[in-house]
C-alpha positions in Angstrom: 17.2 -81.6 -66.2 16.8 -78.9 -63.5 14.5 -79.3 -60.5 12.3 -76.5 -61.9 11.9 -78.2 -65.2 11.2 -81.5 -63.5 8.5 -79.9 -61.4 6.9 -78.2 -64.4 6.6 -81.5 -66.3 4.9 -83.4 -63.5 1.2 -84.0 -63.3 -0.7 -82.8 -60.2 -0.9 -86.4 -59.0 2.8 -86.9 -59.4 3.6 -83.6 -57.6 1.3 -84.5 -54.7 3.2 -87.8 -54.2 6.6 -86.2 -53.6 8.0 -83.4 -51.4 10.1 -80.3 -52.4 13.8 -80.5 -51.5 15.0 -79.4 -48.1 17.0 -76.7 -49.8 13.9 -75.0 -51.1 12.1 -75.3 -47.8 15.0 -73.8 -45.8 15.2 -70.9 -48.2 11.4 -70.3 -48.0 11.5 -70.5 -44.2 14.3 -68.0 -43.9 12.6 -65.5 -46.3 9.3 -65.9 -44.5 10.9 -65.5 -41.0 13.1 -62.5 -41.9 10.7 -60.8 -44.4 13.4 -60.1 -47.0 15.0 -62.1 -49.8 18.3 -60.3 -49.5 18.7 -60.7 -45.7 17.5 -64.3 -46.0 20.2 -64.9 -48.6 22.8 -63.4 -46.2 21.7 -65.6 -43.3 22.1 -68.7 -45.6 25.3 -67.5 -47.2 23.7 -67.4 -50.6 23.1 -64.7 -53.3 19.8 -62.9 -53.5 19.2 -64.4 -57.0 19.7 -67.9 -55.5 17.0 -67.3 -52.9 14.7 -65.7 -55.5 15.2 -68.7 -57.7 14.4 -71.2 -54.9 11.2 -69.3 -54.1 10.2 -69.4 -57.7 10.8 -73.2 -57.8 8.8 -73.7 -54.6 5.9 -71.6 -56.0 6.0 -73.6 -59.2 5.8 -76.8 -57.0 2.8 -75.7 -55.0 1.2 -74.0 -58.0 0.5 -70.5 -56.4 2.4 -67.5 -55.1 3.8 -67.6 -51.6 5.0 -64.0 -51.2 4.0 -60.5 -52.4 6.3 -57.5 -52.2 5.8 -54.7 -49.7 8.2 -51.8 -50.0 11.7 -53.3 -49.9 10.5 -56.5 -48.2 8.1 -59.3 -48.7 5.1 -60.7 -46.9 3.5 -64.1 -47.1 0.3 -64.7 -49.0 -2.4 -66.8 -47.4 -0.9 -69.9 -49.0 2.5 -68.9 -47.8 1.2 -68.6 -44.2 -0.3 -72.0 -44.4 2.9 -73.6 -45.7 5.1 -71.8 -43.1 3.2 -73.4 -40.3 4.0 -76.9 -41.6 7.5 -76.1 -42.7 8.4 -74.4 -39.4 7.3 -77.4 -37.4 9.1 -79.8 -39.7 12.4 -77.9 -39.6 12.3 -77.6 -35.8 11.7 -81.3 -35.4 14.6 -82.0 -37.7 16.8 -79.6 -35.7 15.9 -81.3 -32.4 16.6 -84.6 -33.9 20.1 -83.5 -35.1 20.8 -82.0 -31.7 20.0 -85.3 -30.0 22.3 -87.2 -32.5 25.1 -84.8 -31.7 24.7 -85.5 -28.0 25.2 -89.2 -28.6 28.8 -88.6 -29.8 29.8 -88.1 -26.1 31.3 -91.5 -25.1 30.2 -90.9 -21.5 26.5 -90.4 -22.3 24.1 -92.9 -20.7 20.4 -92.7 -21.6 18.1 -93.6 -18.7 14.3 -93.8 -18.8 12.2 -93.9 -15.7 9.2 -92.4 -13.9 9.4 -88.6 -13.4 8.7 -88.8 -9.6 11.5 -91.2 -9.0 14.0 -89.4 -11.2 13.2 -86.1 -9.6 12.7 -87.2 -6.0 15.4 -89.9 -5.7 17.9 -89.6 -8.5 18.2 -85.9 -9.0 19.5 -85.2 -5.4 22.2 -88.0 -5.9 23.6 -86.7 -9.2 26.4 -84.7 -7.5 27.5 -88.0 -6.0 27.5 -89.7 -9.4 29.5 -86.8 -10.9 32.0 -87.1 -8.0 32.4 -90.8 -8.6 32.3 -90.8 -12.4 32.9 -87.2 -13.7 33.0 -88.4 -17.3 29.4 -89.9 -17.2 26.7 -87.6 -18.8 23.3 -88.9 -17.8 20.5 -88.3 -20.4 17.3 -88.6 -18.3 13.9 -89.2 -19.9 10.7 -89.2 -17.9 8.8 -91.4 -20.3 6.3 -93.2 -18.1 5.6 -95.8 -20.8 8.7 -96.4 -23.0 7.0 -99.3 -24.8 9.2 -102.0 -26.2 12.7 -101.3 -24.9 14.3 -102.7 -28.1 12.5 -100.0 -30.0 13.8 -97.2 -27.8 17.4 -95.9 -27.9 18.2 -96.3 -24.2 20.9 -97.8 -22.0 19.1 -98.2 -18.7 15.4 -98.6 -17.8 13.6 -98.2 -14.5 10.2 -99.9 -14.5 7.8 -101.5 -12.0 8.2 -104.9 -13.5 11.0 -106.9 -15.2 11.2 -106.6 -19.0 11.8 -110.3 -19.3 13.1 -109.7 -22.9 15.8 -111.5 -24.8 19.0 -109.5 -24.7 18.1 -107.6 -21.5 19.2 -108.2 -17.9 16.7 -107.4 -15.1 17.6 -106.7 -11.5 15.5 -105.9 -8.5 16.3 -102.4 -7.4 14.4 -100.1 -5.1 11.3 -101.0 -3.1 8.8 -98.2 -2.8 6.6 -97.3 0.1 3.7 -94.9 0.4 3.7 -92.6 3.4 1.4 -89.9 4.9 3.5 -86.8 5.1 3.1 -83.1 5.9 5.1 -80.0 6.7 7.1 -80.0 10.0 5.0 -77.2 11.6 1.8 -79.1 10.9 3.3 -82.4 12.1 4.3 -80.8 15.4 0.8 -79.4 15.8 -0.8 -82.8 15.2 1.7 -84.7 17.3 0.0 -83.8 20.6 -3.6 -84.4 19.4 -5.6 -87.6 19.3 -6.4 -88.7 15.7 -10.0 -87.7 16.1 -9.0 -84.0 16.3 -6.6 -84.1 13.3 -9.5 -83.1 11.1 -9.8 -79.8 13.0 -6.3 -78.8 11.8 -5.6 -80.6 8.5 -7.3 -82.4 5.6 -5.9 -84.6 2.9 -4.3 -83.2 -0.3 -4.9 -86.2 -2.5 -3.7 -87.6 -5.8 -6.4 -88.8 -8.2 -7.3 -92.4 -7.5 -5.9 -93.5 -10.9 -2.4 -92.3 -9.7 -2.4 -94.6 -6.7 -1.8 -98.3 -6.4 -4.9 -100.3 -5.5 -4.0 -101.0 -1.8 -2.9 -97.3 -1.3 -6.0 -96.0 -3.0 -8.3 -98.0 -0.6 -6.5 -96.7 2.5 -6.4 -93.1 1.1 -10.2 -93.3 0.5 -10.8 -94.5 4.1 -8.8 -91.6 5.5 -10.5 -89.1 3.1 -13.8 -90.1 4.7 -12.4 -89.4 8.2 -10.3 -86.3 7.6 -11.9 -84.7 4.6 -10.3 -83.5 1.4 -8.5 -80.1 0.9 -7.5 -80.6 -2.8 -7.1 -83.3 -5.4 -4.2 -83.3 -7.9 -3.4 -85.4 -11.0 0.3 -84.8 -10.6 2.7 -86.1 -7.9 4.8 -82.8 -7.8 1.6 -80.7 -7.3 0.6 -82.8 -4.3 4.1 -82.7 -2.9 4.2 -78.9 -3.3 0.9 -78.6 -1.5 2.3 -80.7 1.4 5.5 -78.6 1.5 3.4 -75.4 1.7 1.5 -76.8 4.7 -1.8 -77.2 2.9 -2.6 -80.6 4.4 -1.5 -84.2 4.7 -0.4 -86.0 1.5 -0.1 -89.7 0.7 3.0 -89.9 -1.5 5.7 -92.3 -2.7 8.7 -92.4 -0.3 11.0 -92.2 -3.4 9.2 -89.1 -4.7 9.8 -87.3 -1.4 13.1 -89.0 -0.4 15.2 -85.8 -0.2 12.4 -83.8 1.5 12.3 -86.4 4.3 16.0 -86.7 4.7 16.4 -82.9 4.9 13.4 -82.4 7.1 11.2 -80.4 4.7 8.5 -83.1 5.2 7.7 -85.5 8.0 5.9 -88.8 8.3 3.0 -88.9 10.8 3.1 -91.2 13.7 0.0 -93.5 13.8 -0.6 -93.2 10.1 -0.1 -96.4 8.0 3.0 -97.1 5.8 1.8 -98.8 2.7 3.8 -101.1 0.4 4.5 -99.7 -3.0 6.1 -100.9 -6.3 9.2 -103.0 -6.5 11.2 -101.1 -9.0 13.5 -103.0 -11.5 16.6 -101.8 -13.2 17.1 -103.2 -16.6 20.0 -103.0 -19.1 20.8 -104.5 -22.5 23.4 -107.2 -22.4 25.1 -105.7 -25.4 25.4 -101.9 -25.3 27.0 -99.4 -27.7 28.3 -97.4 -24.7 29.0 -100.4 -22.5 31.7 -98.9 -20.2 29.8 -95.8 -19.1 26.6 -97.7 -19.0 28.1 -100.5 -16.8 29.6 -98.0 -14.4 26.3 -96.0 -14.0 24.4 -99.3 -13.6 26.7 -100.4 -10.8 26.5 -97.0 -9.2 22.7 -97.0 -9.2 22.7 -100.4 -7.6 25.1 -99.4 -4.9 23.3 -96.1 -4.2 20.0 -97.9 -3.6 19.3 -98.4 0.1 17.5 -101.5 1.3 14.8 -99.5 2.9 13.1 -96.1 2.0 14.2 -93.0 3.9 12.1 -91.8 6.8 11.9 -88.4 8.3 11.7 -87.1 11.9 8.5 -88.0 13.5 8.2 -91.4 11.9 6.5 -94.1 13.9 
């Protein structure tokens, strides 16, 4: 029995409970995207009659025409437009999934999940050192802030503000964060010769939303807001960092998020401003891993690259 015959014999309820084959959907998507059955057939290495037959089968499945002819080409009907939206999204999701599976064939791949600010501010500048020490390792970095249950996520290493304390996983204390009041060098030099009471004349705070700050940091930032005033409020660490780099004001930021900026002098900490304790970051790994050699070497490299104290820039108290 052919697919076309099977579809024709189904009741509407039975047809609604199943999906057309991927072959039919791929042929439809190509014809809709290109606007021609013959050129769609060429792109899929099929005959024009094969594509036409696939479209007929799909139209029989949905119960209405999906194309109408215009000159030598075809255009979608309203039903075809509606179907294309769903089919296009589904095929793109499938392609991305297959691409990710292909990446996992590299024996040096190590999947690491952690907060975006730490991966960008601390890890990214150190990746050349990782490549120099382990040129075969290919880090796959994900900035998922809430990966959920680690045993439900395909990962090798996890950076989180608390130990997982899960069977089959090993947790180790890693980096200790600190929150600093920082600004651009020119502004830091201008403020260095002034009493704190006059800082408001030259600079105000560029703030993160309170929900983005640890409790102790939020209280101190609120106190300084009242004394210095507020230049801008951001819901993203990188936006607040960018504002500080541009000299828009004083920002309270995680030392790990601005680690490279401090080491290279693009930002400076301010003398007389508090340094506030931040999160204790943990590095976790599964005890049994599919890519154990590469994972083990990256795990050990991350531990050795972590300094016992956050970096500080010129002008620190």
